C-alpha positions as CSV (number, residue, x, y, z in Angstrom):
1,M,8.0,4.5,38.6
2,L,8.7,6.4,35.4
3,L,11.1,4.4,33.3
4,Y,12.9,5.8,30.1
5,L,14.1,3.3,27.4
6,H,16.8,4.6,25.0
7,G,17.1,3.7,21.4
8,F,19.2,1.5,19.2
9,A,23.1,2.2,19.7
10,S,22.2,4.8,22.2
11,G,22.3,5.1,25.9
12,P,21.4,6.9,29.1
13,S,23.4,10.0,28.1
14,S,21.3,10.7,25.0
15,T,20.0,14.2,24.4
16,K,16.4,13.1,24.8
17,A,17.0,11.0,27.9
18,T,19.0,13.6,29.8
19,T,16.8,16.5,28.8
20,L,13.5,14.7,29.6
21,A,14.9,13.3,32.9
22,A,16.1,16.7,34.0
23,R,12.8,18.4,33.1
24,F,10.7,15.7,35.0
25,A,13.2,15.9,38.0
26,G,12.5,19.7,38.0
27,I,8.9,18.9,38.8
28,G,9.7,16.3,41.4
29,V,9.3,13.1,39.2
30,P,12.5,11.0,39.1
31,V,13.2,9.0,35.9
32,D,14.9,5.7,35.8
33,V,17.2,5.6,32.7
34,P,18.9,2.3,32.6
35,D,21.6,1.2,30.1
36,L,19.8,-1.4,28.0
37,T,23.1,-2.9,26.8
38,P,25.3,-2.9,29.8
39,G,28.9,-4.1,30.1
40,E,32.1,-3.8,27.9
41,D,30.6,-5.9,25.0
42,G,26.9,-5.5,26.0
43,F,26.0,-3.9,22.8
44,E,27.8,-6.5,20.6
45,R,25.9,-9.3,22.5
46,S,22.5,-7.5,22.7
47,S,19.1,-8.4,21.2
48,P,15.5,-7.1,21.6
49,S,15.1,-9.8,24.2
50,S,18.2,-9.0,26.3
51,M,17.3,-5.2,26.2
52,L,13.6,-5.9,27.2
53,A,14.9,-8.1,30.1
54,V,16.8,-5.1,31.5
55,A,13.6,-3.0,31.3
56,E,11.5,-5.7,32.9
57,R,13.9,-6.2,35.8
58,R,13.8,-2.5,36.6
59,L,10.0,-2.6,36.6
60,A,9.9,-5.6,38.8
61,E,12.2,-3.9,41.3
62,A,10.0,-0.9,41.7
63,A,6.5,-0.4,43.2
64,P,3.7,0.0,40.7
65,P,2.0,1.8,39.1
66,H,4.5,2.3,36.2
67,A,4.7,4.5,33.2
68,V,7.3,4.1,30.5
69,I,8.8,6.5,27.9
70,G,10.6,4.9,25.0
71,S,12.6,6.3,22.1
72,S,12.9,4.5,18.8
73,L,13.8,0.9,19.5
74,G,13.1,1.8,23.2
75,G,9.6,2.8,22.2
76,Y,9.0,-0.5,20.5
77,L,10.3,-2.3,23.6
78,A,8.2,-0.2,25.8
79,A,5.1,-1.3,23.8
80,V,6.1,-4.9,24.1
81,A,6.6,-4.6,27.9
82,A,3.2,-3.0,28.2
83,S,1.7,-5.9,26.2
84,R,3.2,-8.3,29.0
85,D,3.0,-6.3,32.3
86,P,-0.3,-5.0,33.7
87,S,1.6,-2.8,36.1
88,I,2.4,-0.4,33.2
89,E,-0.5,2.1,33.1
90,R,0.7,4.6,30.5
91,L,3.1,4.8,27.5
92,V,4.9,7.6,25.8
93,L,6.5,6.4,22.6
94,M,8.7,8.8,20.6
95,A,9.3,7.6,16.9
96,P,8.7,4.0,18.0
97,A,10.4,1.3,15.8
98,F,7.6,-0.7,14.8
99,R,8.0,-3.5,12.2
100,L,11.4,-4.1,13.7
101,F,12.3,-7.3,11.8
102,E,10.8,-6.3,8.6
103,R,12.7,-2.9,8.5
104,W,16.0,-4.6,9.0
105,S,15.1,-7.2,6.3
106,R,14.3,-4.6,3.8
107,R,17.3,-2.5,4.7
108,L,19.9,-5.2,4.1
109,G,20.3,-7.3,1.0
110,P,21.4,-11.1,1.0
111,A,25.1,-10.4,0.9
112,E,24.9,-7.9,3.8
113,L,22.8,-10.3,5.8
114,E,25.3,-13.1,5.3
115,G,28.2,-10.7,6.2
116,W,26.2,-9.9,9.4
117,R,25.8,-13.6,10.2
118,A,29.5,-14.3,9.5
119,R,31.3,-11.2,11.0
120,G,28.6,-9.2,12.8
121,L,27.2,-5.8,11.6
122,E,29.4,-2.7,12.1
123,V,27.3,0.2,13.1
124,D,27.8,3.7,14.6
125,H,27.3,3.4,18.3
126,F,26.2,6.9,19.3
127,A,26.6,6.3,23.1
128,S,30.2,5.5,22.8
129,G,31.1,7.6,19.7
130,R,32.8,4.7,17.9
131,K,32.0,1.9,15.5
132,R,30.9,-1.3,17.1
133,R,30.0,-4.8,15.7
134,L,26.6,-6.1,16.5
135,G,26.1,-9.8,16.6
136,W,23.8,-11.9,14.4
137,Q,21.7,-12.8,17.5
138,F,20.0,-9.3,17.2
139,F,18.5,-10.1,13.8
140,E,17.6,-13.7,14.8
141,D,15.9,-12.5,17.9
142,A,14.0,-9.7,16.2
143,Q,12.3,-12.2,14.0
144,G,10.3,-13.6,17.0
145,W,8.7,-10.3,18.0
146,P,5.5,-8.9,16.6
147,A,5.5,-6.0,14.2
148,F,2.9,-4.2,16.3
149,P,2.6,-5.3,20.0
150,E,-1.0,-5.4,21.4
151,V,-1.2,-2.6,23.8
152,R,-4.3,-1.9,26.0
153,V,-3.2,1.1,28.0
154,P,-3.4,4.8,27.2
155,T,-0.5,5.6,24.8
156,L,0.9,8.9,23.5
157,C,2.9,8.5,20.2
158,I,5.0,11.4,19.0
159,A,6.5,11.1,15.6
160,G,8.2,13.5,13.1
161,R,6.8,14.2,9.6
162,R,10.5,14.2,8.3
163,D,11.6,11.0,10.0
164,E,13.6,9.0,7.5
165,T,14.2,6.0,9.9
166,I,10.8,5.2,11.2
167,P,8.0,6.0,8.7
168,L,5.2,8.1,10.2
169,E,2.8,5.7,8.5
170,D,4.1,2.9,10.7
171,V,3.4,4.9,13.9
172,A,-0.1,5.9,12.5
173,A,-0.8,2.3,11.7
174,F,-0.1,1.3,15.4
175,V,-2.3,4.1,16.6
176,A,-5.2,3.0,14.3
177,R,-5.1,-0.4,15.7
178,T,-4.6,0.5,19.4
179,P,-7.6,1.8,21.4
180,G,-6.6,4.6,23.7
181,A,-3.6,5.6,21.5
182,R,-3.1,9.1,20.2
183,L,-0.7,10.4,17.7
184,V,1.0,13.8,17.9
185,E,2.8,14.8,14.7
186,V,5.6,17.2,14.7
187,D,7.7,18.9,12.0
188,D,10.9,17.0,12.9
189,G,13.2,14.2,12.0
190,H,13.9,10.9,13.9
191,E,15.8,12.5,16.7
192,L,13.0,14.8,17.6
193,T,15.5,17.2,19.3
194,S,13.8,20.2,18.0
195,S,10.5,19.2,19.6
196,L,11.7,18.4,23.2
197,D,9.7,21.3,24.7
198,L,6.5,20.1,23.2
199,I,7.3,16.5,24.0
200,F,7.9,17.3,27.7
201,E,4.6,19.3,28.0
202,E,2.6,16.6,26.3
203,A,4.2,13.9,28.3
204,R,3.8,15.7,31.6
205,A,0.1,16.3,31.0
206,F,-0.4,12.7,29.7
207,L,1.5,11.0,32.6
208,R,0.0,13.1,35.4
209,P,-2.5,10.2,36.4
210,V,0.6,8.0,37.2
211,T,3.2,10.6,38.3
212,G,0.8,12.9,40.2
213,R,2.6,15.9,38.8
C-alpha cells in the first residue's frame, strides 16, 4: 500500500495530496489519503499520537509491503511509523517537521504557552478554511516524541531552500544521521507546490521497488 499523510491543520484535500494521488493513480498506483484528524472536533482533540494511530490503523488493515509519503507533520509521523513498523519499506518525506516539540517551544513564549494551556491555541485550519482552537494535549504529547526518529529504510527527503517553517538544516541533519536517506533540495518554500512535477518523478522512481510502477 502507498499511504499519504497530510500536514498540520491540513487534510486529504490539500494540493499536494490530491495532485500526487491523481498522478500515481494515472500510472495504476492507488494512494490511501486518510484524514488524520477525523470528526467534527477531531482537530481540536488531536495530538501526534492520535494522528499516528490513524496512520498505523490504515497500515495494519492493508497487505504489506508498504510505502509512505508524508508532508510536513505528516512527514515526521511517517518517519515515526517507519521506526516502529517493519512492513514499511520506503519513505518519501516532503519538508518533514523534525524537532517537533523544540520548534513549538521556540515559537511560543511563556504567556502564549499558558494561554494555550488555558484556552487552546487558535490556528488557521487550512482544510476547513477557518480558525480552529487546538487543545493543549497536542503540545504535551509532542514532548514525548523524538526530535529525529530512527529510520532504517530507504528514505527520500525533499525540502525547499526557501522554507521558513521547517529549516532545511533540520532535514539535512536527519539525512546525515540516517543510512539510506537522500536529500533533494528544491528552490521552493514550505508548501513545495512549485515542485510537484519534480516530486512526483522523484517519488515514482524511488518507490518503484514497492509499487512496481
